[in-house]
N, C-alpha and C positions, 0 to 999 in steps of 0.2 A: 514306752516312748511315744511322745505325741507327734502327730503329723505336722510338720513345720509349714507345709503348703496350706493346709486347712486352717492352721492358726493364723497365718498371714492373711488369708481371705476373710476370717472372722474379724480381725483387727481392721481391715479395710472397710468392712461393713459398719463396724462400731464407729469408725471415724466419720463415715458418710451419713449414717442415719441417727446416731446416738450422741455424738460428742458436740459440745459447744464450748468455745472458749469465752467465758463471761463470768462476772461476779455472781455468786449464788449462795443462799443460805441453805445448808444441808439439814437433814433430819436430826443430826447430832446437835444442831444449833450453831455450829461452826460456819464461818464463811470460807468460800473457796474461790479460786480463779478459773475454775472449769466446772462444767455440768456434763454428766453422762447418764442418759436415760437408756439403760440397756434394753429395756422392753421394746423400744423401737426397732432394735435388731433381732432380738430373740423371737419376736412374734412374726417375723417374716419366715416363710417356708425354709429358705436357705439358711437363715440365722438359726432357726430351731434345729435343723439337721446338723449344722456345724457344732453348736454348743453341746448337743446330745452326744455326738461322736467324740469331741475333744474332751469333755468332762468324763465320759466313760473311759477313755484312754488314760486320763489322769488318775482314775481310781486305782490303777496299778501301783501308784506311789504310796498308797495308804494301806494299812492293814485291811484284810478282807472284810467286806460288808455284805449285809443281806438286803439293805434297803437304802434309798436316797431320799433325803428330805429337803424341801425348799421352804424358805421363809416367805410369808406373804408379803408382798405381792410378786416382787421381782424374781424370787426363787422358785415360785410354783411352776412356771413353764420349764425351768431348768430341770426340776425333778421329773416332770412328765417326759421331757426329751430323753433324758438319761435312762429312765425306766423303759421307754420304747426301744431305744438302741440296745439296752441290755437283753431284751427279749429277742430282738433280731440277731444277736450275736450268740444266743444260746446260753446266756447267763443271766436269767431274769432276776431283776431286782425290783422289789415293790417301790412305789413312789408314795411319799408322804408330804402333806402340806402342814407347816407350823404356823398357827395364828399368833398374832401379837397380843390379842386379848380375846377373851371368851365372848361368844355371841350371847345375846340376852334371850335367845329362843332355841327351840330344837334341843339338841344334845348338849349344848354349851361346851363342846370339845375344844381343846387347844391343838390337838393333832388330828388331822383328817387322814383317813386311811389306816387308822389304828387297829382295825380288825386283822391286819396282816403284820401286827407288831406284837408278837409274843414277848414276854419279859426276857430281857437280855439280847434282844435284836441289835445287831451291829449296824449302825447307821452312819453314812457320810452326809454331812450337811452341805448344801449347795447354796451359794450366795451370788447375787448379781454384782454388788459392789461392797467392798470392805473399806470403811473409813476409820472409825474408832475401835471397832470390834464389838461394841456394846450389843448390837442387835443380834450378832452371831452367838455371843456368849449367853444371852437371854434364851435364844432358841435351843442351845445346848442343854440349859437347865430344864427347859420345858420338855425336851425329849427325854432327859433323864428321869424326870417325874413321871413320864409315861412308861418307864421301864426299859428304855433303850440305852445302849452304850454307844456313845459317839466316837467314831474312830478317826475322824478328821474333818476338815472343811476344805472345800474347793471353791474358789472365787473366780468369777469371770474377770473382774477388775479389782485390783488393789490400788487405792488412791495414794498409797504410801504416806499416810498421815497418822501412823502409829497403831493402826488396827492389827496389822500382822504381828507386831511385837506383843501387843496385849493378848492376842489369841495364843501365841506360842508360849508366852509367859504363864498362861493357864494350863500348859501341858498339852495343848491340842495342836497337832500338825495342820499346817495351812499350805496349800498350793494355789497359785494364781495363774491363770491363763494369760493375763496381761497386767501391766502396771501403768502408773502415771506416765512413765517414760515413753511408753508406746504412743501417747497421745500428745504430750507436751514437748517431746524431744529431749 
């Protein structure tokens, strides 16, 4: 069960620091009537603590996992925050970062933190914003190729633009801490 007081405070911070009501072109190529840059909230000390705690609490809605993964860039601090909280709560979960494309130097890995990812590791994917679901499903495939089993996705914000339905149609559970309605009324 998620702490409703903490959730309300997180949404208040998102409204204050991350939300703008304006026309914007999204990464998906679609236009929207609002913009939300969750990193502006997540990267504050309070925002980081709140997302870590609330997403950790939400993991109880999914099948058990051994690790949490965040898609670059917005999901990376989410994975770090949840991993830290999990350690503090006595249920340590490894944190992983999923790249959208290979680096052209070094190890050229798509999954950072993979040394703690033995084959079959159960992973919950953490997203800052879900719009179409495309980047989430791409990250799921990347994790599967690395040998992981994705148990579900937790999003900070569901823009309610079809992404949740696309993800669930792929057979993946999705839970969101907030939705468009929390910002647009």
